C-alpha positions, 0 to 999 in steps of 0.5 A, a space after each residue: 484485515 479491514 483495520 490494516 486496510 484502513 491504516 494503509 488508506 490513511 498512510 496513502 492519503 498522508 504520505 502522498 498529500 491527498 487531502 481531498 480524499 478520505 479513506 472511504 473514497 479509496 476502494 480496497 480492491 481498485 488499482 492504485 496505479 494508472 486507473 483507480 487512484 492514478 498513482 505514478 512511479 514517484 508516488 510508488 517510491 514515496 508510498 514504498 518508503 512510508 510502508 517500510 517506516 510504518 509497517 517495517 516491511 521489506 519491499 525487495 523482490 523482482 519487478 513483477 512481485 513488487 508490482 503485484 504487491 502494489 496492485 491494490 490496498 487489499 494486495 498491500 494488506 495481504 503482503 503486510 500481513 504475510 510479512 508480519 506472520 513470517 516475522 512472528 514465526 
């Protein structure tokens, strides 16, 4: 899971042009929006597209489910791992 979290951190930095950050600067447990990284709704759209392209995940669902998936890097990693497990089954 740590490797997946690192991949997600690198994707966040690359897709949102956060060159002043390194993966080590992003706490996997910290919120991505408002506090924490301070991302906004435009960032969410860009990150969602990048996640779909990179990991082939589907981000559909109700608003609360999607919000929970984007809560933190670890939440995204858990979601992606679950999607991969479902696809493999």
